[in-house]
C-alpha angles and dihedrals in degrees: 000000000000127000089248091055091047091052088052090054089052092049092048093050102035098093094046091045091052089048089058105263106154092201092053091045089053091050091051093047093048093047093048091047090053091047089052091049093049092047090050090053091050091050091049092049102037105017091245140037121268088250092053092047092054097043106112096171091104094061115115125221088260091054091049094049089049089053091049090050091050091048092051090046092053091050095042111138095008098093095065096049123094111239 
């Protein structure tokens, strides 16, 4: 099961778990435990989780302008050509 699917299980069972359903609480606990296990495996393999590796919120304006420049450089000359 993927982390996204596990988060969906948590979302589906959260209200019932908070209302006291033992079955829903078990589902939430099991799903969160599996998410923790999968994230630990990702950290061991890649040094960070997939979510952490794709979080660009820490980029500064300079970083973003550098990314735009690289993007323009990669596409240089392509815009004027007929496809």
